[in-house]
Structure formats: structure tokens, C-alpha cells
N, C-alpha and C positions, 0 to 999 in steps of 0.2 A: 841681324835684327838691324832695323833702320830706326836712324838717332831717336826720333820721335815715338817714336815706338816704346821703344831702348827707355825714356822716361818717361812713358805714360807707365808703365811696367814700373817702374822704381820708385813714381808716386801711390801705385796701387800698391805694392807692397807694404813702403810705407801705411797709406790709411789701414792695412790690416792687420798690422798689429809687428814692429822693427826689433824682433828676436835681439836684445843686446849688443844694437849697431852693429849686425855685421852684416844687412845691408849695405851699409857705407861702406866694409871695409872689404866688399868682392867687388860692387860699382867701381873704387878708388882702386881696388888691386889690376881688374879688365880694363881701366885707362891707363892704365900704367903700364904694364907688357902693352897690350894692343897699339899702345903712343908712345913709344918710349919717352919723347921732344911732349907729351902734353903742356900744356899751355898754362903760365902761373891761370889764367882765367876762367882755366878750365876744373884745376884743382882748387879753387875758388867757391866755383859753385858746385860744384860736389860739397867740401864742409859745408855751404847754408843749405842745401837740401837736405842734410841731413843733422843739421843740429848740431853741427860742430865746433871749437872756441869762437867766437866772437873778432877775429882780425883781419886786416887785409895781407892777404900775405904777398911778400914782394919773390922778384925771382929766384932769387937768395930761397924764400921759405922750400918755394915749388922745386928746386933744387932739389934739397933734401928731403921734403915727401919723396921725391921720386926717388929717391937710394936708399930711403929708411921704406920703401913697398916692397921691395925686392924681399925682407924679408917673410913680410907677410905673405907674397906671394912661394915664396917656400916652405911657406908652412898650409897654404891650401893646399899644394900638391901633394906633401901627404898624405898619406891613406893609412895608415899604419899608427892606429891611437897611440902607442906607446915611444912611437917618435914622432910625434906632436906632442905629449906631452915634455920631452925631453926639449922641445925645442922653446917650445910656448914658455916652462919654466926658466932656458936658458933668458930670454927673453924680458922672462920677469927680474930675474936675477940682474940682468944690463939696466934694466929700468923699470926700477920699481913701480909700482900700483900703489897707490892711497885711495883706494874708493871711497864713494859717497856718492845716494842717493841725489837722485837728480830729479825734479819733473818739469822737461819739457813742456812750452806750452801746447795744449791740447792732444795729453799725452801720456801716459802712465805714469807709477812712477819707476827710472830706472837704474840701476848699477852702472855708473860712468868713475873714471879717472880724477884724480886733481893729480896732479904734476907740482914738483916744487916752486915757486915764484923765478928761480936759478934757471930752471930747465927750459931747453930748444924742442922746438915742433917735433922731432925727430922724436925726444923721452915723450911726450906726449904719443903722438901716436903709435910707436913701440908695447906703451904701458895697457894702453887704451888695448888694439890687438890684440898684445895679453893677457889681458882681463876677459876681456868680449869671446876669444875664440877658447881656454882654459874654459870659464864660467859654462861654454856651450859641449865640450868635450866633458864635462865630470857631469854634464843631465844628462847627455845622451850614450856618455859610455864608448864612443864608436865619435871616425869622422865625420860629422854629421854636413858636411862642408865637400864639392867637389869640384869637377870639369865636365860640360858637357860632351854627350857619349856622341851626339849625331857629330856627323862626316864636316861637314864643313862649319861645325863651331866647340869654340873650345873655352865656352867664356867660365868663370866660376858661377858658382852656385852657394849658399845653405843653402839643406835639407832641414827642412821643413812639418813635412810624412812623421805622421806616427807609423806608418805599418808596412811598408818595401821601402827598400834605399830609391833617392831617388838618381837619377840618372841622366836626365834632363835641365837645363837651364830654364826653359820657360814649354806650356802645353805644345806651345808653337810647333818650339824641335823636335818634343815629341813623334807628333803627327807626322811632320816633315820624314821623321825615318820609318816610323808605319806602313805609311805609306807608297815608300819608296818601295820597303820591303813585296806588299802587296802585288804592288806592278811586278816588281822584278817577280814572282812568285806566277801571279799570272803572266809572264812574258813565258814563263817556264815550261806553262802546261799543254 
């Protein structure tokens, strides 16, 4: 997906009702995994786009975010709910979340974490991840997230569907796979 298309997709997702900040988490995970040296400006833009804490990231902060995101990526690659719950609980033990209801401009009330004044950015991020993913897992009773099944894409996504499990990050990837399968079938006939 081209960066401009990706940004439009993220913006559309936010307008459609961002489930518990999970689109923020997947965008951060995708960015850090795809570009391990994502710039401070890249990470700042993600925080601002998703209503993260109002702060000006330093290069040191950006490095902490990139390192902390590895914990998030580990959970997003987990498909077993018991393993995911254990990983989430480990984060909650190490980075306790103090939940509180917050209403961001133009959005409904949502649960956010409040970290102690002495906590660093890593604590905020990982407590936010643990709370968001824990709420989503407990509501869905499954790992309602995954990696795109399209051969040329492995982006993380949040499964917001109600029926069959989601397999692709966007309808575009799903269509590309269906078209390729159809063409292969036609060529075999």
C-alpha cells in the first residue's frame, strides 16, 4: 500500500470508530516492523494522528518507542488467546495501567491509560497496549487481530468483523488475492 493510500485508510478507520486505540497500535507496529529506524518525525506523526499524549518526541523517546514496540509486535503475531492473555498480563504486571475515561475532540468516550508522573514513554505505550489488547481480547474471546494473508503483504490489522475471521488488512489485499486465484484457475483450464 502506498504511504498516501495508507494514510487515507487510517484516516477512514478513525472516522469509522477506532476500537480502543487499536488502529494506533497496529500503525505503530507496522511502521516499526517495516522500518526499524523510523524517524522521530514519523513516530510523532503517528502519535498526533491518533490522539496520543501531547508531547514533542526526542530522538531518545523515539528509540524507546521503537524498542517498546517489539513487545506489541510479539503480541500481534500471537494467534493463541491463552498465550496472548499471558503476554498481556505480563505487560500489565510490568507496566500497570491506570484506566480512565477520556473524550478526545470529535470522538466518543473511550478508555485510556494514565501513567504515574514519573513513568516514561515506554510505560505509557506498553500500559496502553496491554489495556487496549486486553479489552479487545476479553470482548472478542479470541485474538481479533492478525497479519495480512496476501503473499506480498504482512501488515498487522485489527479484526472488527462480526462473522468470519478477517484474513486481510484491507479489501484491496483481499481482492488482489481473489483476482490472482481466479487468473490461476483460468490459466489451468
